[in-house]
N, C-alpha and C positions, 0 to 999 in steps of 0.2 A: 430425416435423421433424428434419432433418438439421443437427447442430451440431458444429463443429470448433473447438477452442480452440488457437490458436497461442500456446504457452507458452514464454517465453523463460526460461531457468535463472535461479534467484535474482532473480526480479523481481516487480513489482506484479501481474503476471498471475495469480500464485497466488490472488489474491483472487477471480478468476472461477471457478477451479476449486472453491474453497470455496463460493461461491454456488451453483453447479450442483448440487454434492453436498447442500447444505441443501435445495434445492428438489426433489431426488430425480430429476433430469432425467438422460437418457443423453446422452453426448457423447463425441467422439473428441478425442485430443490429438495435435497436431504439436509435437514438441519441437524447440526451437532452442537452440544453443550460442552464447555470447558470443564475439565475436572475441578471441582471447587476447592480442592486442596493444593494442587500443583499449578492451577490456571493453564494447564496445557491441553492439547487436544486428547481426547480419549483413545486409548489403546486400540479400540475396535476400528478405528480409521485405518489401521494397518492392514485390515482385510480387503480394504478397497485399493490401496497402494502401499508397497512396502514401507515407504517413508512415513506414512500416516500423518501427513501434514497438509493442511489446507492452503490453497485451493486444490482440489481434485476435480476434474471433469470427466465423466464417462461419456464417450461418444461411440455409439454402436459397439460396445463391447470393449473399447480401448480406454484405459485410464491414463488421462493426461495430467501431469503435475508441472509445478513451477509457473508462477504468474506470467512471466515474460514469454515463456514457450506457448502458454495456452493463448495469450493474446496474438502472438504471431500467427498461431494455427488458424484461428477464427478470421483475423484480418486477411490473410492470404486466401483462405477458402472463400470468403465472401467478397473479396475485391473491394474493401471499403475500409474507411478510417486509416488509410495509408497514403501519404502525400505522393503525388506524381512528379512534382518539381524535384530536380536533382538535389538542390541545396537543402530544401526542406527534408528530403529523404535522409540525408545525412544526419540532421538534427533528430529526426524521428528514431533512427537506429540508435543514436547516442543515448538519448533520454530514456528509451525502453530498457537499456542495460544499466544506465546510470543510477536509476532509482534504487535497485536492490544492490548493485555492486558497490556503490560509493556512498549514498546518502543514508541507507538504512543502517549500516554497521554502527556508526557513532550514535545514532538514536537509539539503537537497542542497548549499547553499553550505557547511555544515559538512563534508560529505563532500569537496568540492573543497579547502578549506582544509587538510583533513588530508592529502590527497595532495600539496598544495604543500609540506608539510613533509617528506614521506617519499618521494614518487614522482619526485623529481628527482635529477640528480647532486649528489654530496655537496658539491661547490664552489659550487653555487647555492643550497644550503639556507639559509645565513644570510640571503640577500636574500628568497627566496621565503617563508621562515619568518616574517620580519618583517612582510611584506605580509599573510600569512595571520593572524597574531596581531592586526594592526590591523583586519582584516575582522571577526574574531571579537569583538574587544572593542567595537567600534562598532556591530555589527549582529547577528551570528549568535547569540552566547551569550544576549543579552538577549531576542531574539525567541523562541528555544527555551524559555527559562525561562518567559516569559510564557504561551506556548501551553500548556505542560504544567502549569503551575499552574492554568490554566483547565480542562484535561482532568482533572486530579486532582480538582478541585472538583466537576466534573460527575459523576465516577464515585464519589465518596465518598457520594452520596445516592441513587444508582440502580444497578441491575445492569447495565443496557445503556445505549448512548448516547441511545436514543429511548424511554426508559421502562423497562417491566418485561418486555419481550420482545425477542428478537433481531430485528434488522431489517437491511436493506441497508445502513444507516448503519454498523453494527458491522463488516460486510464491508469497507466502504470505509475505515474508520479503522484496520484492524488493522496495515497496513504502517507507517504513520506513527507508531503507538503503539509498535511493536516497535522501529523505527528510533531513536526518542527515548529509549526505555528502555535501549537498548544504550549510550547515552551518559550514564548517570547514573540508572538506574531505582530505585536504593535511596531516592531522594528522593520517589518517587511510588508509595506502596504500594497505593492504590486502583487506580491504572492498571495496575500490575504484577498485581494480583489478577485484574482484568478479563482481561488478556491470558492469564493462566494458565487461566482458565475457557474462554476461547475455544479455546485449544490442546488442551483436553480433550474438546472436543465431537466425537462420532464422525465428523461430516461433515468437520471440520477435519483429523482424523487420516487419513481416507480421501483428502482432497486432497492432503496431504502425500506419501502413499504414491504416488499417481499422478503427482505433479509430479516426483519423483525428487530434489528438493533442498529445503532450508529457505528461508524468506523471506530471510534475511540471512546465509547461510552463507558468502558470499565477502568 
């Protein structure tokens, strides 16, 4: 089967490269650069998929989008990186959806509030900074703390998110964990140790080499 990953620099599409490396599958990469002004994906990506958002994977003429759906497609097709144990399978499904459905929203809001403090003209910063601080105080900081306390508790008792073996859930969670740890990782030693183990995996290293950039280098 012909597989092409449309990889946007320093984006969540890295997870798909890691997934394919773990599965030992051959694939091509089309690299995309972010718009230097907006830091968004270029509009040309909409020619590949109407949403124009990475990751997009073309498999034999079909354009697959959304990280969770792509991970599920390859995991089910290959019959790998998916636990057989019933209890572990419940955790696998939970974390596969939890990453984007629950953890990433407050992390994205945090990114926005950070840019509200620094990415505007200096004479607007007192106003935008006050709004950003209000949002963080009433929503963002509390939610991030809640989620990472849960993640830390989970990883303090197991090596992987869905039990004792790597699964698609770990692939899906890696971006959220790295994003969160970049904002206070010293408070979550189990999560930091998990991320270090993932980054040491040969497939992860190969994916980084092929991606040409790290997950959060921008």
